[in-house]
PQR file of N, CA, C, O and H, with PARSE charges and radii, in Angstrom:
ATOM      1  N   MET A   1       1.252  -1.096   0.093 -0.4000 1.5000
ATOM      2  CA  MET A   1      -0.069   0.220  -0.029 -0.0000 2.0000
ATOM      3  C   MET A   1       1.167   1.168  -0.172  0.5500 1.7000
ATOM      4  O   MET A   1       2.360   0.975   0.061 -0.5500 1.4000
ATOM      5  N   THR A   2       0.452   2.305  -0.652 -0.4000 1.5000
ATOM      6  CA  THR A   2       1.163   3.029  -0.565 -0.0000 2.0000
ATOM      7  C   THR A   2       1.138   4.397   0.160  0.5500 1.7000
ATOM      8  O   THR A   2      -0.075   4.267  -0.005 -0.5500 1.4000
ATOM      9  H   THR A   2      -0.517   2.462  -0.841  0.4000 1.0000
ATOM     10  N   LEU A   3       1.273   5.503   0.759 -0.4000 1.5000
ATOM     11  CA  LEU A   3       1.014   6.421   1.711 -0.0000 2.0000
ATOM     12  C   LEU A   3      -0.330   7.164   0.687  0.5500 1.7000
ATOM     13  O   LEU A   3      -1.170   7.342   1.569 -0.5500 1.4000
ATOM     14  H   LEU A   3       2.258   5.609   0.893  0.4000 1.0000
ATOM     15  N   ASP A   4      -0.924   7.632  -0.506 -0.4000 1.5000
ATOM     16  CA  ASP A   4      -1.476   7.875  -0.930 -0.0000 2.0000
ATOM     17  C   ASP A   4      -2.737   7.048  -1.398  0.5500 1.7000
ATOM     18  O   ASP A   4      -3.579   7.261  -2.270 -0.5500 1.4000
ATOM     19  H   ASP A   4      -0.241   7.488  -1.223  0.4000 1.0000
ATOM     20  N   GLN A   5      -2.515   5.825  -0.316 -0.4000 1.5000
ATOM     21  CA  GLN A   5      -3.720   4.925  -0.447 -0.0000 2.0000
ATOM     22  C   GLN A   5      -4.150   4.657   1.134  0.5500 1.7000
ATOM     23  O   GLN A   5      -5.087   3.936   1.477 -0.5500 1.4000
ATOM     24  H   GLN A   5      -1.830   5.652   0.392  0.4000 1.0000
ATOM     25  N   MET A   6      -3.381   5.295   1.911 -0.4000 1.5000
ATOM     26  CA  MET A   6      -3.901   5.168   3.002 -0.0000 2.0000
ATOM     27  C   MET A   6      -5.125   6.020   3.365  0.5500 1.7000
ATOM     28  O   MET A   6      -5.296   7.144   2.894 -0.5500 1.4000
ATOM     29  H   MET A   6      -2.620   5.881   1.633  0.4000 1.0000
ATOM     30  N   PRO A   7      -6.267   5.222   4.531 -0.5600 1.5000
ATOM     31  CA  PRO A   7      -7.336   5.862   4.922  0.2800 2.0000
ATOM     32  C   PRO A   7      -6.896   6.680   5.994  0.5500 1.7000
ATOM     33  O   PRO A   7      -5.880   6.396   6.628 -0.5500 1.4000
ATOM     34  N   LEU A   8      -7.780   7.945   6.307 -0.4000 1.5000
ATOM     35  CA  LEU A   8      -7.758   8.460   7.432 -0.0000 2.0000
ATOM     36  C   LEU A   8      -7.908   8.343   8.730  0.5500 1.7000
ATOM     37  O   LEU A   8      -8.965   8.001   9.261 -0.5500 1.4000
ATOM     38  H   LEU A   8      -8.606   8.175   5.792  0.4000 1.0000
ATOM     39  N   LEU A   9      -6.607   8.685   9.472 -0.4000 1.5000
ATOM     40  CA  LEU A   9      -6.013   8.489  10.828 -0.0000 2.0000
ATOM     41  C   LEU A   9      -5.781   6.928  10.984  0.5500 1.7000
ATOM     42  O   LEU A   9      -6.166   6.453  12.053 -0.5500 1.4000
ATOM     43  H   LEU A   9      -5.749   8.963   9.041  0.4000 1.0000
ATOM     44  N   GLN A  10      -5.256   6.142  10.147 -0.4000 1.5000
ATOM     45  CA  GLN A  10      -5.033   4.772   9.923 -0.0000 2.0000
ATOM     46  C   GLN A  10      -3.146   5.138  10.294  0.5500 1.7000
ATOM     47  O   GLN A  10      -2.357   5.786   9.606 -0.5500 1.4000
ATOM     48  H   GLN A  10      -4.943   6.528   9.279  0.4000 1.0000
ATOM     49  N   GLU A  11      -2.920   4.448  11.592 -0.4000 1.5000
ATOM     50  CA  GLU A  11      -1.557   4.898  11.488 -0.0000 2.0000
ATOM     51  C   GLU A  11      -0.654   3.546  10.744  0.5500 1.7000
ATOM     52  O   GLU A  11      -1.161   2.438  10.921 -0.5500 1.4000
ATOM     53  H   GLU A  11      -3.560   3.923  12.151  0.4000 1.0000
ATOM     54  N   ALA A  12       0.561   3.601   9.984 -0.4000 1.5000
ATOM     55  CA  ALA A  12       0.981   2.838   9.319 -0.0000 2.0000
ATOM     56  C   ALA A  12       2.713   3.244   9.238  0.5500 1.7000
ATOM     57  O   ALA A  12       3.058   4.413   9.412 -0.5500 1.4000
ATOM     58  H   ALA A  12       0.972   4.501   9.841  0.4000 1.0000
ATOM     59  N   THR A  13       3.686   2.201   8.971 -0.4000 1.5000
ATOM     60  CA  THR A  13       5.281   2.699   9.345 -0.0000 2.0000
ATOM     61  C   THR A  13       5.948   2.252   8.055  0.5500 1.7000
ATOM     62  O   THR A  13       5.814   1.107   7.624 -0.5500 1.4000
ATOM     63  H   THR A  13       3.406   1.251   8.830  0.4000 1.0000
ATOM     64  N   ILE A  14       6.711   3.239   7.418 -0.4000 1.5000
ATOM     65  CA  ILE A  14       6.822   3.287   6.006 -0.0000 2.0000
ATOM     66  C   ILE A  14       7.976   2.748   6.044  0.5500 1.7000
ATOM     67  O   ILE A  14       8.910   2.971   6.815 -0.5500 1.4000
ATOM     68  H   ILE A  14       6.820   4.170   7.769  0.4000 1.0000
ATOM     69  N   ILE A  15       7.818   1.424   4.466 -0.4000 1.5000
ATOM     70  CA  ILE A  15       8.889   0.224   4.479 -0.0000 2.0000
ATOM     71  C   ILE A  15       9.718   0.761   3.355  0.5500 1.7000
ATOM     72  O   ILE A  15      10.867   0.318   3.347 -0.5500 1.4000
ATOM     73  H   ILE A  15       7.060   1.243   3.840  0.4000 1.0000
ATOM     74  N   ARG A  16       9.354   1.783   2.207 -0.4000 1.5000
ATOM     75  CA  ARG A  16      10.304   2.398   1.652 -0.0000 2.0000
ATOM     76  C   ARG A  16       9.800   3.706   0.618  0.5500 1.7000
ATOM     77  O   ARG A  16       8.633   3.922   0.290 -0.5500 1.4000
ATOM     78  H   ARG A  16       8.421   2.143   2.214  0.4000 1.0000
ATOM     79  N   THR A  17      10.787   4.360   0.282 -0.4000 1.5000
ATOM     80  CA  THR A  17      10.927   5.356  -0.524 -0.0000 2.0000
ATOM     81  C   THR A  17      11.532   5.125  -1.531  0.5500 1.7000
ATOM     82  O   THR A  17      12.677   4.691  -1.660 -0.5500 1.4000
ATOM     83  H   THR A  17      11.735   4.184   0.549  0.4000 1.0000
ATOM     84  N   ASP A  18      10.332   5.578  -2.747 -0.4000 1.5000
ATOM     85  CA  ASP A  18      10.818   5.083  -4.508 -0.0000 2.0000
ATOM     86  C   ASP A  18      10.678   6.754  -4.948  0.5500 1.7000
ATOM     87  O   ASP A  18      10.411   7.559  -4.056 -0.5500 1.4000
ATOM     88  H   ASP A  18       9.402   5.930  -2.642  0.4000 1.0000
ATOM     89  N   GLY A  19      10.816   7.092  -5.954 -0.4000 1.5000
ATOM     90  CA  GLY A  19      11.166   8.425  -6.546 -0.0000 2.0000
ATOM     91  C   GLY A  19      12.010   8.348  -6.843  0.5500 1.7000
ATOM     92  O   GLY A  19      12.608   7.428  -6.285 -0.5500 1.4000
ATOM     93  H   GLY A  19      11.033   6.438  -6.679  0.4000 1.0000
ATOM     94  N   ALA A  20      12.914   9.200  -7.988 -0.4000 1.5000
ATOM     95  CA  ALA A  20      13.787   9.269  -9.110 -0.0000 2.0000
ATOM     96  C   ALA A  20      14.406  10.620  -8.672  0.5500 1.7000
ATOM     97  O   ALA A  20      13.835  11.694  -8.486 -0.5500 1.4000
ATOM     98  H   ALA A  20      12.428   9.948  -8.441  0.4000 1.0000
ATOM     99  N   GLY A  21      15.931  10.247  -8.532 -0.4000 1.5000
ATOM    100  CA  GLY A  21      16.539  11.449  -8.369 -0.0000 2.0000
ATOM    101  C   GLY A  21      16.304  12.217  -7.040  0.5500 1.7000
ATOM    102  O   GLY A  21      16.508  11.692  -5.946 -0.5500 1.4000
ATOM    103  H   GLY A  21      16.396   9.374  -8.683  0.4000 1.0000
ATOM    104  N   PRO A  22      15.628  14.166  -7.283 -0.5600 1.5000
ATOM    105  CA  PRO A  22      15.840  15.012  -6.522  0.2800 2.0000
ATOM    106  C   PRO A  22      13.996  14.819  -5.454  0.5500 1.7000
ATOM    107  O   PRO A  22      13.639  15.227  -4.349 -0.5500 1.4000
ATOM    108  N   LEU A  23      13.343  14.049  -6.492 -0.4000 1.5000
ATOM    109  CA  LEU A  23      12.320  14.106  -5.089 -0.0000 2.0000
ATOM    110  C   LEU A  23      12.291  12.960  -3.981  0.5500 1.7000
ATOM    111  O   LEU A  23      11.709  13.017  -2.897 -0.5500 1.4000
ATOM    112  H   LEU A  23      13.634  13.718  -7.390  0.4000 1.0000
ATOM    113  N   ARG A  24      13.207  11.683  -4.599 -0.4000 1.5000
ATOM    114  CA  ARG A  24      13.452  10.892  -3.502 -0.0000 2.0000
ATOM    115  C   ARG A  24      14.101  11.030  -2.170  0.5500 1.7000
ATOM    116  O   ARG A  24      13.855  10.627  -1.033 -0.5500 1.4000
ATOM    117  H   ARG A  24      13.679  11.637  -5.479  0.4000 1.0000
ATOM    118  N   LEU A  25      15.236  11.919  -2.869 -0.4000 1.5000
ATOM    119  CA  LEU A  25      15.863  13.078  -1.624 -0.0000 2.0000
ATOM    120  C   LEU A  25      14.864  14.381  -1.057  0.5500 1.7000
ATOM    121  O   LEU A  25      15.080  15.163  -0.131 -0.5500 1.4000
ATOM    122  H   LEU A  25      15.436  12.247  -3.792  0.4000 1.0000
ATOM    123  N   ARG A  26      14.113  14.320  -1.655 -0.4000 1.5000
ATOM    124  CA  ARG A  26      13.479  15.344  -1.077 -0.0000 2.0000
ATOM    125  C   ARG A  26      12.394  15.228   0.064  0.5500 1.7000
ATOM    126  O   ARG A  26      12.347  15.805   1.150 -0.5500 1.4000
ATOM    127  H   ARG A  26      13.937  13.685  -2.408  0.4000 1.0000
ATOM    128  N   LEU A  27      11.346  14.107  -0.636 -0.4000 1.5000
ATOM    129  CA  LEU A  27      11.360  12.953   0.302 -0.0000 2.0000
ATOM    130  C   LEU A  27      11.796  12.488   1.684  0.5500 1.7000
ATOM    131  O   LEU A  27      11.059  12.309   2.654 -0.5500 1.4000
ATOM    132  H   LEU A  27      11.385  13.639  -1.518  0.4000 1.0000
ATOM    133  N   LEU A  28      13.323  12.295   1.604 -0.4000 1.5000
ATOM    134  CA  LEU A  28      14.350  11.363   2.967 -0.0000 2.0000
ATOM    135  C   LEU A  28      14.479  12.586   3.502  0.5500 1.7000
ATOM    136  O   LEU A  28      14.289  12.593   4.718 -0.5500 1.4000
ATOM    137  H   LEU A  28      13.922  12.440   0.816  0.4000 1.0000
ATOM    138  N   ASP A  29      14.796  13.870   2.903 -0.4000 1.5000
ATOM    139  CA  ASP A  29      14.809  14.906   3.689 -0.0000 2.0000
ATOM    140  C   ASP A  29      13.344  15.525   4.778  0.5500 1.7000
ATOM    141  O   ASP A  29      13.451  16.069   5.877 -0.5500 1.4000
ATOM    142  H   ASP A  29      14.950  13.864   1.915  0.4000 1.0000
ATOM    143  N   MET A  30      12.228  15.254   4.120 -0.4000 1.5000
ATOM    144  CA  MET A  30      10.988  15.864   4.963 -0.0000 2.0000
ATOM    145  C   MET A  30      11.174  14.664   5.758  0.5500 1.7000
ATOM    146  O   MET A  30      10.164  14.739   6.457 -0.5500 1.4000
ATOM    147  H   MET A  30      12.141  14.813   3.227  0.4000 1.0000
ATOM    148  N   GLY A  31      11.776  13.601   6.136 -0.4000 1.5000
ATOM    149  CA  GLY A  31      11.986  12.440   6.751 -0.0000 2.0000
ATOM    150  C   GLY A  31      10.870  11.676   7.032  0.5500 1.7000
ATOM    151  O   GLY A  31      10.176  11.433   8.019 -0.5500 1.4000
ATOM    152  H   GLY A  31      12.597  13.540   5.568  0.4000 1.0000
ATOM    153  N   LEU A  32      10.913  11.341   5.749 -0.4000 1.5000
ATOM    154  CA  LEU A  32       9.565  10.182   5.260 -0.0000 2.0000
ATOM    155  C   LEU A  32      11.342   8.892   5.219  0.5500 1.7000
ATOM    156  O   LEU A  32      12.312   8.922   4.461 -0.5500 1.4000
ATOM    157  H   LEU A  32      11.477  11.538   4.947  0.4000 1.0000
ATOM    158  N   ILE A  33      11.242   8.613   5.574 -0.4000 1.5000
ATOM    159  CA  ILE A  33      12.508   7.162   5.649 -0.0000 2.0000
ATOM    160  C   ILE A  33      12.003   5.648   6.913  0.5500 1.7000
ATOM    161  O   ILE A  33      11.707   5.273   8.047 -0.5500 1.4000
ATOM    162  H   ILE A  33      10.454   8.588   6.189  0.4000 1.0000
ATOM    163  N   ARG A  34      12.228   5.371   5.624 -0.4000 1.5000
ATOM    164  CA  ARG A  34      12.100   3.418   6.486 -0.0000 2.0000
ATOM    165  C   ARG A  34      12.165   3.601   8.280  0.5500 1.7000
ATOM    166  O   ARG A  34      12.947   4.245   8.979 -0.5500 1.4000
ATOM    167  H   ARG A  34      12.469   5.676   4.703  0.4000 1.0000
ATOM    168  N   GLY A  35      10.867   2.646   8.675 -0.4000 1.5000
ATOM    169  CA  GLY A  35      10.416   2.741  10.104 -0.0000 2.0000
ATOM    170  C   GLY A  35       9.887   3.682  10.610  0.5500 1.7000
ATOM    171  O   GLY A  35       9.801   3.691  11.838 -0.5500 1.4000
ATOM    172  H   GLY A  35      10.232   2.123   8.107  0.4000 1.0000
ATOM    173  N   THR A  36       9.318   4.865   9.781 -0.4000 1.5000
ATOM    174  CA  THR A  36       8.732   5.885  10.501 -0.0000 2.0000
ATOM    175  C   THR A  36       7.358   5.375  10.983  0.5500 1.7000
ATOM    176  O   THR A  36       6.980   4.230  10.736 -0.5500 1.4000
ATOM    177  H   THR A  36       9.388   4.857   8.783  0.4000 1.0000
ATOM    178  N   ARG A  37       6.700   6.178  11.611 -0.4000 1.5000
ATOM    179  CA  ARG A  37       5.390   5.812  11.966 -0.0000 2.0000
ATOM    180  C   ARG A  37       4.993   7.137  11.183  0.5500 1.7000
ATOM    181  O   ARG A  37       5.742   8.104  11.036 -0.5500 1.4000
ATOM    182  H   ARG A  37       7.007   7.108  11.812  0.4000 1.0000
ATOM    183  N   VAL A  38       3.440   7.003  10.613 -0.4000 1.5000
ATOM    184  CA  VAL A  38       3.153   7.974   9.989 -0.0000 2.0000
ATOM    185  C   VAL A  38       1.564   7.704   9.977  0.5500 1.7000
ATOM    186  O   VAL A  38       1.070   6.576   9.961 -0.5500 1.4000
ATOM    187  H   VAL A  38       2.832   6.218  10.733  0.4000 1.0000
ATOM    188  N   THR A  39       0.748   9.069   9.990 -0.4000 1.5000
ATOM    189  CA  THR A  39      -0.948   8.825  10.127 -0.0000 2.0000
ATOM    190  C   THR A  39      -1.330   9.948   9.143  0.5500 1.7000
ATOM    191  O   THR A  39      -0.770  11.045   9.162 -0.5500 1.4000
ATOM    192  H   THR A  39       1.149   9.985  10.003  0.4000 1.0000
ATOM    193  N   ILE A  40      -2.411   9.584   8.195 -0.4000 1.5000
ATOM    194  CA  ILE A  40      -2.962  10.688   7.269 -0.0000 2.0000
ATOM    195  C   ILE A  40      -3.831  11.886   8.743  0.5500 1.7000
ATOM    196  O   ILE A  40      -4.226  11.247   9.719 -0.5500 1.4000
ATOM    197  H   ILE A  40      -2.865   8.693   8.180  0.4000 1.0000
ATOM    198  N   GLN A  41      -3.966  12.837   8.772 -0.4000 1.5000
ATOM    199  CA  GLN A  41      -4.277  13.841   9.911 -0.0000 2.0000
ATOM    200  C   GLN A  41      -5.697  13.875   8.782  0.5500 1.7000
ATOM    201  O   GLN A  41      -6.724  13.207   8.906 -0.5500 1.4000
ATOM    202  H   GLN A  41      -3.646  13.356   7.979  0.4000 1.0000
ATOM    203  N   LYS A  42      -5.380  14.838   7.716 -0.4000 1.5000
ATOM    204  CA  LYS A  42      -6.558  15.512   7.178 -0.0000 2.0000
ATOM    205  C   LYS A  42      -6.283  15.070   5.915  0.5500 1.7000
ATOM    206  O   LYS A  42      -5.398  14.229   5.755 -0.5500 1.4000
ATOM    207  H   LYS A  42      -4.546  15.380   7.615  0.4000 1.0000
ATOM    208  N   VAL A  43      -7.125  15.661   4.665 -0.4000 1.5000
ATOM    209  CA  VAL A  43      -7.492  15.757   3.607 -0.0000 2.0000
ATOM    210  C   VAL A  43      -7.700  17.000   2.676  0.5500 1.7000
ATOM    211  O   VAL A  43      -8.851  17.431   2.739 -0.5500 1.4000
ATOM    212  H   VAL A  43      -7.844  16.344   4.795  0.4000 1.0000
ATOM    213  N   ALA A  44      -7.095  17.495   2.058 -0.4000 1.5000
ATOM    214  CA  ALA A  44      -8.273  19.143   1.553 -0.0000 2.0000
ATOM    215  C   ALA A  44      -9.178  18.484   0.831  0.5500 1.7000
ATOM    216  O   ALA A  44      -9.097  17.397   0.258 -0.5500 1.4000
ATOM    217  H   ALA A  44      -6.160  17.144   2.007  0.4000 1.0000
ATOM    218  N   PRO A  45     -10.369  19.535   0.950 -0.5600 1.5000
ATOM    219  CA  PRO A  45     -11.257  18.985   0.338  0.2800 2.0000
ATOM    220  C   PRO A  45     -11.669  18.475  -0.955  0.5500 1.7000
ATOM    221  O   PRO A  45     -12.562  17.639  -1.093 -0.5500 1.4000
ATOM    222  N   MET A  46     -10.941  19.039  -1.983 -0.4000 1.5000
ATOM    223  CA  MET A  46     -10.601  18.004  -3.147 -0.0000 2.0000
ATOM    224  C   MET A  46      -9.574  16.950  -3.465  0.5500 1.7000
ATOM    225  O   MET A  46      -9.274  16.452  -4.550 -0.5500 1.4000
ATOM    226  H   MET A  46     -10.215  19.718  -1.870  0.4000 1.0000
ATOM    227  N   GLY A  47      -9.050  16.703  -2.096 -0.4000 1.5000
ATOM    228  CA  GLY A  47      -8.411  15.252  -2.003 -0.0000 2.0000
ATOM    229  C   GLY A  47      -7.066  15.272  -2.407  0.5500 1.7000
ATOM    230  O   GLY A  47      -6.620  14.172  -2.732 -0.5500 1.4000
ATOM    231  H   GLY A  47      -9.294  17.108  -1.214  0.4000 1.0000
ATOM    232  N   ASP A  48      -6.107  16.476  -2.491 -0.4000 1.5000
ATOM    233  CA  ASP A  48      -5.186  16.896  -2.338 -0.0000 2.0000
ATOM    234  C   ASP A  48      -4.735  18.751  -2.149  0.5500 1.7000
ATOM    235  O   ASP A  48      -5.210  19.807  -2.567 -0.5500 1.4000
ATOM    236  H   ASP A  48      -6.470  17.369  -2.228  0.4000 1.0000
ATOM    237  N   PRO A  49      -3.741  18.406  -1.409 -0.5600 1.5000
ATOM    238  CA  PRO A  49      -2.747  17.909  -0.459  0.2800 2.0000
ATOM    239  C   PRO A  49      -3.288  16.808   0.837  0.5500 1.7000
ATOM    240  O   PRO A  49      -4.495  16.683   1.044 -0.5500 1.4000
ATOM    241  N   LEU A  50      -2.339  16.105   1.597 -0.4000 1.5000
ATOM    242  CA  LEU A  50      -2.309  14.928   2.565 -0.0000 2.0000
ATOM    243  C   LEU A  50      -2.022  15.972   3.320  0.5500 1.7000
ATOM    244  O   LEU A  50      -1.336  16.804   2.727 -0.5500 1.4000
ATOM    245  H   LEU A  50      -1.359  16.207   1.429  0.4000 1.0000
ATOM    246  N   GLU A  51      -2.463  16.399   5.088 -0.4000 1.5000
ATOM    247  CA  GLU A  51      -1.650  15.983   5.838 -0.0000 2.0000
ATOM    248  C   GLU A  51      -1.455  15.187   7.081  0.5500 1.7000
ATOM    249  O   GLU A  51      -2.252  15.056   8.010 -0.5500 1.4000
ATOM    250  H   GLU A  51      -3.021  15.723   5.569  0.4000 1.0000
ATOM    251  N   ILE A  52      -0.209  14.653   6.940 -0.4000 1.5000
ATOM    252  CA  ILE A  52       0.570  13.515   7.533 -0.0000 2.0000
ATOM    253  C   ILE A  52       1.071  13.957   8.778  0.5500 1.7000
ATOM    254  O   ILE A  52       1.570  15.082   8.786 -0.5500 1.4000
ATOM    255  H   ILE A  52       0.438  14.759   6.185  0.4000 1.0000
ATOM    256  N   ASN A  53       1.039  13.164  10.079 -0.4000 1.5000
ATOM    257  CA  ASN A  53       1.782  13.140  11.140 -0.0000 2.0000
ATOM    258  C   ASN A  53       3.259  12.462  11.213  0.5500 1.7000
ATOM    259  O   ASN A  53       3.125  11.239  11.203 -0.5500 1.4000
ATOM    260  H   ASN A  53       0.634  12.250  10.073  0.4000 1.0000
ATOM    261  N   LEU A  54       4.247  12.748  11.264 -0.4000 1.5000
ATOM    262  CA  LEU A  54       5.208  11.732  11.343 -0.0000 2.0000
ATOM    263  C   LEU A  54       6.116  12.792  12.560  0.5500 1.7000
ATOM    264  O   LEU A  54       5.904  13.989  12.751 -0.5500 1.4000
ATOM    265  H   LEU A  54       4.355  13.742  11.272  0.4000 1.0000
ATOM    266  N   ARG A  55       6.898  12.133  13.090 -0.4000 1.5000
ATOM    267  CA  ARG A  55       7.762  12.104  14.217 -0.0000 2.0000
ATOM    268  C   ARG A  55       7.428  13.087  14.807  0.5500 1.7000
ATOM    269  O   ARG A  55       8.331  13.874  15.094 -0.5500 1.4000
ATOM    270  H   ARG A  55       7.071  11.161  12.935  0.4000 1.0000
ATOM    271  N   GLY A  56       6.227  13.374  15.155 -0.4000 1.5000
ATOM    272  CA  GLY A  56       5.952  14.943  16.247 -0.0000 2.0000
ATOM    273  C   GLY A  56       5.846  16.017  15.903  0.5500 1.7000
ATOM    274  O   GLY A  56       5.687  16.923  16.722 -0.5500 1.4000
ATOM    275  H   GLY A  56       5.494  12.735  14.923  0.4000 1.0000
ATOM    276  N   TYR A  57       5.924  16.303  14.147 -0.4000 1.5000
ATOM    277  CA  TYR A  57       4.552  17.140  13.364 -0.0000 2.0000
ATOM    278  C   TYR A  57       4.102  17.286  12.342  0.5500 1.7000
ATOM    279  O   TYR A  57       4.036  16.189  11.787 -0.5500 1.4000
ATOM    280  H   TYR A  57       6.053  15.568  13.482  0.4000 1.0000
ATOM    281  N   SER A  58       3.835  17.842  11.909 -0.4000 1.5000
ATOM    282  CA  SER A  58       2.844  17.857  10.810 -0.0000 2.0000
ATOM    283  C   SER A  58       3.336  18.411   9.061  0.5500 1.7000
ATOM    284  O   SER A  58       3.509  19.579   8.712 -0.5500 1.4000
ATOM    285  H   SER A  58       3.889  18.733  12.360  0.4000 1.0000
ATOM    286  N   LEU A  59       3.432  17.539   8.455 -0.4000 1.5000
ATOM    287  CA  LEU A  59       3.956  17.455   6.800 -0.0000 2.0000
ATOM    288  C   LEU A  59       2.490  17.757   6.191  0.5500 1.7000
ATOM    289  O   LEU A  59       1.533  17.008   6.387 -0.5500 1.4000
ATOM    290  H   LEU A  59       3.292  16.591   8.738  0.4000 1.0000
ATOM    291  N   THR A  60       2.437  18.764   5.543 -0.4000 1.5000
ATOM    292  CA  THR A  60       1.843  18.830   4.011 -0.0000 2.0000
ATOM    293  C   THR A  60       1.962  17.787   2.662  0.5500 1.7000
ATOM    294  O   THR A  60       2.788  16.985   3.097 -0.5500 1.4000
ATOM    295  H   THR A  60       3.214  19.372   5.383  0.4000 1.0000
ATOM    296  N   LEU A  61       1.766  17.516   1.859 -0.4000 1.5000
ATOM    297  CA  LEU A  61       2.129  16.789   0.753 -0.0000 2.0000
ATOM    298  C   LEU A  61       1.406  16.270  -0.373  0.5500 1.7000
ATOM    299  O   LEU A  61       0.485  15.462  -0.250 -0.5500 1.4000
ATOM    300  H   LEU A  61       1.095  18.167   1.506  0.4000 1.0000
ATOM    301  N   ARG A  62       1.854  16.770  -1.575 -0.4000 1.5000
ATOM    302  CA  ARG A  62       0.708  16.164  -2.837 -0.0000 2.0000
ATOM    303  C   ARG A  62       0.446  15.012  -2.370  0.5500 1.7000
ATOM    304  O   ARG A  62       1.095  14.405  -1.519 -0.5500 1.4000
ATOM    305  H   ARG A  62       2.602  17.426  -1.675  0.4000 1.0000
ATOM    306  N   ARG A  63      -0.793  14.577  -3.067 -0.4000 1.5000
ATOM    307  CA  ARG A  63      -0.854  13.172  -2.940 -0.0000 2.0000
ATOM    308  C   ARG A  63      -0.289  12.300  -4.130  0.5500 1.7000
ATOM    309  O   ARG A  63      -0.282  11.070  -4.084 -0.5500 1.4000
ATOM    310  H   ARG A  63      -1.321  15.071  -3.758  0.4000 1.0000
ATOM    311  N   GLU A  64       0.311  13.234  -5.486 -0.4000 1.5000
ATOM    312  CA  GLU A  64       1.350  12.821  -6.192 -0.0000 2.0000
ATOM    313  C   GLU A  64       2.808  12.335  -5.441  0.5500 1.7000
ATOM    314  O   GLU A  64       3.355  11.245  -5.610 -0.5500 1.4000
ATOM    315  H   GLU A  64       0.305  14.233  -5.523  0.4000 1.0000
ATOM    316  N   ASP A  65       3.075  12.959  -4.951 -0.4000 1.5000
ATOM    317  CA  ASP A  65       4.422  12.578  -3.933 -0.0000 2.0000
ATOM    318  C   ASP A  65       4.342  11.444  -2.986  0.5500 1.7000
ATOM    319  O   ASP A  65       5.283  10.673  -2.797 -0.5500 1.4000
ATOM    320  H   ASP A  65       2.631  13.844  -4.815  0.4000 1.0000
ATOM    321  N   ALA A  66       3.443  11.381  -2.523 -0.4000 1.5000
ATOM    322  CA  ALA A  66       2.564  10.167  -1.308 -0.0000 2.0000
ATOM    323  C   ALA A  66       2.552   8.883  -2.360  0.5500 1.7000
ATOM    324  O   ALA A  66       3.028   7.813  -1.982 -0.5500 1.4000
ATOM    325  H   ALA A  66       2.679  12.007  -2.677  0.4000 1.0000
ATOM    326  N   ARG A  67       2.123   8.989  -3.379 -0.4000 1.5000
ATOM    327  CA  ARG A  67       2.200   7.632  -3.970 -0.0000 2.0000
ATOM    328  C   ARG A  67       3.830   6.988  -3.950  0.5500 1.7000
ATOM    329  O   ARG A  67       3.900   5.761  -4.020 -0.5500 1.4000
ATOM    330  H   ARG A  67       1.736   9.858  -3.685  0.4000 1.0000
ATOM    331  N   PHE A  68       4.850   7.597  -3.878 -0.4000 1.5000
ATOM    332  CA  PHE A  68       6.238   6.659  -3.800 -0.0000 2.0000
ATOM    333  C   PHE A  68       6.888   6.464  -2.183  0.5500 1.7000
ATOM    334  O   PHE A  68       7.953   6.059  -1.717 -0.5500 1.4000
ATOM    335  H   PHE A  68       4.793   8.594  -3.821  0.4000 1.0000
ATOM    336  N   VAL A  69       5.083   7.214  -1.417 -0.4000 1.5000
ATOM    337  CA  VAL A  69       6.411   6.085  -0.045 -0.0000 2.0000
ATOM    338  C   VAL A  69       5.124   4.944   0.455  0.5500 1.7000
ATOM    339  O   VAL A  69       3.943   5.006   0.796 -0.5500 1.4000
ATOM    340  H   VAL A  69       4.218   7.543  -1.795  0.4000 1.0000
ATOM    341  N   GLU A  70       6.022   4.063   0.282 -0.4000 1.5000
ATOM    342  CA  GLU A  70       5.168   2.565   0.641 -0.0000 2.0000
ATOM    343  C   GLU A  70       4.984   2.593   2.023  0.5500 1.7000
ATOM    344  O   GLU A  70       5.708   3.148   2.850 -0.5500 1.4000
ATOM    345  H   GLU A  70       6.982   4.013   0.005  0.4000 1.0000
ATOM    346  N   VAL A  71       3.847   1.880   2.238 -0.4000 1.5000
ATOM    347  CA  VAL A  71       3.706   1.629   3.625 -0.0000 2.0000
ATOM    348  C   VAL A  71       3.065   0.267   4.282  0.5500 1.7000
ATOM    349  O   VAL A  71       2.556  -0.545   3.509 -0.5500 1.4000
ATOM    350  H   VAL A  71       3.259   1.429   1.566  0.4000 1.0000
ATOM    351  N   MET A  72       3.078   0.029   5.543 -0.4000 1.5000
ATOM    352  CA  MET A  72       2.405  -0.931   6.100 -0.0000 2.0000
ATOM    353  C   MET A  72       1.651  -0.906   7.324  0.5500 1.7000
ATOM    354  O   MET A  72       2.112  -0.875   8.465 -0.5500 1.4000
ATOM    355  H   MET A  72       3.492   0.689   6.171  0.4000 1.0000
ATOM    356  N   PRO A  73       0.482  -0.922   6.983 -0.5600 1.5000
ATOM    357  CA  PRO A  73      -0.190  -0.718   8.356  0.2800 2.0000
ATOM    358  C   PRO A  73      -0.385  -1.265   9.367  0.5500 1.7000
ATOM    359  O   PRO A  73      -0.170  -2.477   9.333 -0.5500 1.4000
ATOM    360  N   LEU A  74      -0.942  -0.582  10.915 -0.4000 1.5000
ATOM    361  CA  LEU A  74      -0.160  -0.666  11.677 -0.0000 2.0000
ATOM    362  C   LEU A  74      -1.582  -2.033  12.491  0.5500 1.7000
ATOM    363  O   LEU A  74      -1.338  -2.623  13.544 -0.5500 1.4000
ATOM    364  H   LEU A  74      -1.117   0.402  10.943  0.4000 1.0000
TER
END
């Protein structure tokens, strides 16, 4: 399952971050690394972007970028 497919308020653990070049590095720099627990807190009215809670902070991420983060629900 990828991060963009996760239901609202379900907790999951990141198992892999994909993407090519700068996109992957940007996702990793934002803290989306293997082993991190994430929760989708909010979704914008049109479905994009997503507000994600991880490591004690909130991160807003476009749905198209969230599809590169593979997660395993807890």
